[in-house]
C-alpha positions, 0 to 999 in steps of 0.5 A: 407265288413270286414276291418280286416286283413286276418290271413291265407293269403295262405288259403284265396288265395286257397279258392279264386282260388277254388271259381273262378273255381266254379263260372265259372263252376256254371255260365256255368252250369246255362247257359246250363240249361237255354238253355235246358229249352228254347229248351224244350219250358218251364219247361217241362221234357225232356231227356236232361233236366232230365239228366242235372238238377242233374249235375247242382245241384251238381255243384251249391252245390259245388259252395255254398261250395266254397263260404262258404269256402271263406267267413269263410277264409276272415271273411264275415258275414252270410248275405254276404255269403248267398247273394253271394250264391244266385247269382247262381240263376241268369244267368250271375250273377256268372261271375259278382260276381266272378269278384267283389269278386276276386278284393275285396279279392285280395285287402284285401290280399294285405292289409293283407300282408302290415300290 
């Protein structure tokens, strides 16, 4: 975590909002993908799986972009951004990470406004 104040508070707020929406979307998309895989009986190719996988991939890609955008606005290190991006591979984890990131960034924004 960086202790530096955030220079562009408005930009950080917008990036945080975009991240929160995408974390929710990525979490739901991953959950749907897991359910589809289970219903297919494993990693076999099914009609619904073949249709949903690319949609999930696009949602995950936009999630990664939202993390990079937020990370650059608030001054995260590259390893921090990558670890946050990897949360999109574990079901339920995007929701947990979103909650923690939201709390941390809001606190840093409040601290930046107080300076």
